[in-house]
C-alpha positions in Angstrom: -17.7 0.6 -2.9 -18.4 -0.8 -6.1 -15.7 -0.9 -8.9 -17.7 1.9 -11.1 -17.9 4.2 -8.2 -16.4 7.5 -8.2 -12.8 7.6 -6.3 -11.4 10.6 -4.5 -7.8 10.2 -5.6 -5.8 13.4 -3.5 -2.1 13.8 -5.1 -1.5 16.3 -2.4 -2.5 13.3 0.1 -0.4 10.7 -1.3 2.8 13.4 -1.2 2.2 13.6 2.7 1.8 10.0 2.8 4.8 9.0 0.0 6.9 11.0 3.1 5.6 9.2 5.5 6.4 5.6 3.8 10.1 7.4 3.3 9.8 8.1 7.1 9.5 4.1 7.7 12.9 3.6 6.3 14.5 5.8 8.6 15.0 5.9 12.5 12.3 6.1 15.2 12.5 10.5 15.1 12.0 10.3 11.3 8.6 8.6 11.9 7.9 10.6 14.8 8.3 13.8 13.0 6.8 13.2 10.3 3.8 12.4 12.5 4.4 15.6 14.4 3.8 17.7 10.8 0.8 16.2 10.5 -0.4 17.4 14.1 0.3 14.2 16.2 2.0 14.3 19.7 4.2 11.5 18.1 3.8 8.1 17.2 3.9 4.1 17.5 5.9 2.0 16.1 5.7 -1.9 15.7 8.2 -4.2 14.7 8.9 -7.8 14.1 12.5 -9.0 14.0 11.6 -12.4 13.3 9.8 -11.1 9.9 11.8 -8.2 9.7 8.4 -5.7 9.6 8.0 -2.6 10.7 5.1 -0.1 10.7 4.0 2.7 13.1 0.0 4.3 14.2 -0.1 8.0 14.6 -3.5 10.3 15.3 -4.5 13.3 15.2 -8.0 15.6 14.4 -10.0 13.7 12.8 -7.1 11.4 11.2 -5.5 8.9 12.1 -2.3 7.3 10.1 -1.1 3.6 10.0 1.9 3.0 7.8 4.3 0.3 6.8 7.5 -0.1 5.4 8.7 -1.2 2.6 11.5 -4.1 1.8 15.0 -3.2 3.2 17.1 -6.2 3.4 17.3 -9.9 2.5 14.7 -11.3 5.0 12.0 -9.1 3.3 13.5 -10.1 -0.3 12.7 -13.9 0.9 9.0 -13.0 1.9 8.8 -10.9 -1.2 9.6 -14.0 -3.0 7.6 -16.5 -1.7 4.7 -16.5 -4.1 2.2 -19.3 -2.1 -0.9 -18.0 -2.0 -3.4 -19.0 1.0 -7.0 -18.2 2.1 -7.6 -15.3 2.3 -10.5 -16.0 5.3 -8.6 -13.7 7.4 -8.4 -10.5 5.1 -12.6 -10.9 4.6 -15.6 -10.0 6.2 -18.0 -12.4 7.4 -20.7 -11.1 4.3 -17.6 -11.3 1.7 -16.1 -14.7 2.1 -18.7 -16.0 -0.5 -18.3 -20.1 0.9 -18.6 -22.1 -1.9 -17.9 -20.1 -4.8 -14.7 -21.2 -7.0 -12.2 -19.8 -6.7 -12.0 -18.6 -3.0 -10.0 -15.5 -2.7 -6.4 -16.0 -2.1 -3.6 -13.9 -1.0 0.4 -14.1 -1.2 1.1 -15.8 2.0 4.1 -14.2 2.6 2.6 -10.8 2.3 0.2 -12.5 5.0 2.3 -13.9 7.6 4.5 -10.8 7.7 1.1 -8.5 8.5 0.2 -11.4 11.1 3.3 -10.5 13.1 2.3 -7.1 14.0 -1.0 -7.0 13.0 -1.7 -7.4 17.0 0.1 -4.6 18.0 -1.0 -2.3 15.4 -5.1 -2.8 16.3 -4.2 -2.2 19.8 -2.3 1.0 18.8 -5.3 2.2 16.8 -7.8 0.9 19.4 -6.0 3.5 21.6 -5.5 6.2 19.4 -8.3 6.3 16.6 -11.2 6.6 18.6 -13.2 9.8 17.3 -11.7 9.7 14.2 -13.1 10.4 11.0 -10.3 9.1 8.7 -8.0 6.3 8.6 -5.0 6.3 6.1 -3.0 3.4 5.3 0.2 3.9 3.3 3.5 1.9 3.0 6.0 1.5 0.0 6.8 -1.7 -2.0 6.1 -4.6 0.2 5.4 -1.9 2.6 2.2 -1.1 0.3 1.0 -5.0 0.3 0.7 -4.9 3.8 -0.8 -1.8 3.7 -3.9 -3.2 1.1 -3.6 -6.4 3.4 -4.2 -4.4 6.5 -7.1 -2.3 4.9 -9.0 -5.3 4.0 -8.3 -6.6 7.7 -10.2 -3.0 8.8 -13.1 -3.6 6.6 -13.8 -7.0 8.4 -13.8 -5.4 11.1 -16.2 -2.6 9.9 -18.7 -5.2 8.6 -18.5 -7.1 11.7 -19.4 -4.1 13.7 -22.0 -3.5 10.9 -23.6 -6.6 10.9 -23.9 -6.9 15.3 -25.6 -3.4 14.4 -23.1 -1.6 16.5 -21.6 1.8 15.3 -19.9 2.1 12.4 -16.3 2.9 13.0 -14.1 5.1 10.7 -13.4 4.6 6.8 -10.6 3.3 5.7 -8.6 4.7 3.1 -5.2 3.3 1.2 -2.2 5.4 -1.2 0.3 2.8 -1.6 3.6 3.5 -4.0 5.2 0.7 -6.0 3.3 -1.8 -4.8 3.1 -5.7 -5.9 0.4 -7.8 -6.4 -1.3 -9.4 -3.4 -3.5 -12.1 -4.1 -5.4 -13.9 -7.5 -8.3 -12.4 -9.2 -11.0 -13.3 -7.1 -9.1 -11.5 -4.2 -9.1 -8.2 -6.4 -12.7 -9.0 -7.1 -13.7 -9.4 -3.5 -11.5 -6.2 -2.5 -12.6 -3.9 -5.4 -16.2 -4.5 -4.7 -15.8 -2.8 -1.1 -12.6 -0.8 -1.3 -11.7 0.3 -4.9 -12.7 4.2 -4.0 -11.1 4.2 -1.5 -7.4 2.5 -2.5 -5.4 4.5 -4.8 -2.1 1.9 -6.4 0.6 4.8 -7.5 2.9 3.4 -9.8 6.0 5.7 -11.4 6.3 4.9 -14.7 8.8 1.4 -15.1 8.6 0.6 -11.4 9.5 -3.1 -12.1 8.0 -4.2 -8.7 4.5 -2.7 -9.4 4.5 -5.5 -11.7 5.3 -8.7 -9.2 4.4 -11.6 -8.7 2.9 -12.3 -12.2 3.2 -15.7 -12.1 1.0 -16.4 -15.8 -1.6 -14.5 -14.1 -1.8 -16.0 -10.9 -1.7 -12.6 -9.1 -3.5 -9.6 -9.8 -3.7 -6.2 -9.0 -7.0 -4.6 -6.7 -7.6 -1.1 -6.3 -7.4 2.0 -8.2 -4.2 2.5 -10.4 -2.5 5.8 -10.6 -0.1 6.0 -13.3 2.6 8.3 -13.5 3.9 8.1 -16.6 8.0 8.9 -17.8 6.9 12.3 -18.1 5.0 13.2 -14.9 1.3 12.3 -16.3 -1.4 11.3 -14.6 -3.3 8.7 -15.8 -6.1 6.8 -13.7 -6.5 2.8 -14.7 -4.5 3.2 -17.7 -5.1 0.3 -19.9 -1.3 -2.2 -20.5 -1.5 -1.1 -24.3 -1.4 2.5 -23.6 1.8 1.3 -20.9 3.2 -1.2 -23.3 5.7 1.8 -25.4 6.7 3.3 -22.2 7.8 -0.6 -20.9 9.4 -1.5 -24.1 11.9 1.8 -24.0 12.2 1.1 -19.9 13.9 -2.4 -21.6 15.6 -0.8 -24.1 17.2 2.0 -21.2 17.9 -1.5 -19.0 19.9 -2.8 -21.9 21.8 -0.3 -23.4 23.0 1.7 -19.6 23.8 -2.2 -18.6 22.6 -1.8 -14.8 19.1 -2.0 -13.3 17.8 1.0 -14.2 14.4 -0.2 -13.7 14.6 -0.5 -10.0 15.4 3.5 -10.1 11.9 4.1 -11.1 10.9 2.1 -7.4 13.2 4.6 -5.0 10.8 5.9 -2.4 12.8 8.8 -3.2 11.1 8.9 -6.4 7.8 9.0 -5.1 8.3 11.3 -2.8 9.9 13.7 -5.4 7.3 12.8 -8.6 4.5 13.9 -6.1 5.5 17.1 -4.2 6.5 18.3 -7.8 3.0 17.8 -8.5 1.7 19.5 -5.9 3.7 22.3 -6.3 6.1 22.3 -3.1 9.9 22.7 -2.9 10.6 19.7 -0.5 12.7 17.7 -1.9 13.3 14.1 0.1 16.9 13.4 -0.7 18.0 9.9 -3.0 19.0 8.4 0.3 16.8 6.1 2.1 17.1 2.0 0.8 14.8 0.9 -1.7 
């Protein structure tokens, strides 16, 4: 799918997936409860203690879901801050590697390592649960959003290989992330957007500082369609940086005036849930009790 093609962002789907991302911070029964609300009989939780990575897989009807948990403790922050880039070959399909091109697509090493620690079990669960489904939704908040984007790219890799081999083309992948940091370099973003931009939605709330990380003088770039909600809750698609500048300046003033980490409040998963549920005119509000 090309960057110029129409995208199909659904705010109510975003609200439900944000609730799923919030459930991933809780206990196994919280994830199971969310899955059952979607009509699934339950969910399969996958985790890796070494990287402190967790996600869950669920499926029902024509839909399947893969949701990753975001940053929970210091080990996750260490993963977040490991800003070395590595070749993105493991996240690209056979016809998209552009051999010999410069620069090569590269992704955040820590994010990729975290995904690889659980990917085999995620793929096994999808193999059992996603057969015959029409749509596969990947989602996550914060670090979980970065893992979800890499997982979506890896699923696209499998799609491409099946298409090359003239096998049945599997279900389409959709991505909804919330407060997601940057994942790769400019070459990665161009590769990703050339295939998945119209099915990938990166929801950002106001002055969420995590969505600006890591930048490192342009070494990392965002991919996917940005759905930006300003401080008044108004939605903007792919708003330019200069339009956000007044709000960012106001956020920095608020940070200085209050003397606390005010911008992280915009990053909290419950902030995203409340904002998106309000847009869908629903009264179910998640309490602000989940970790960031």
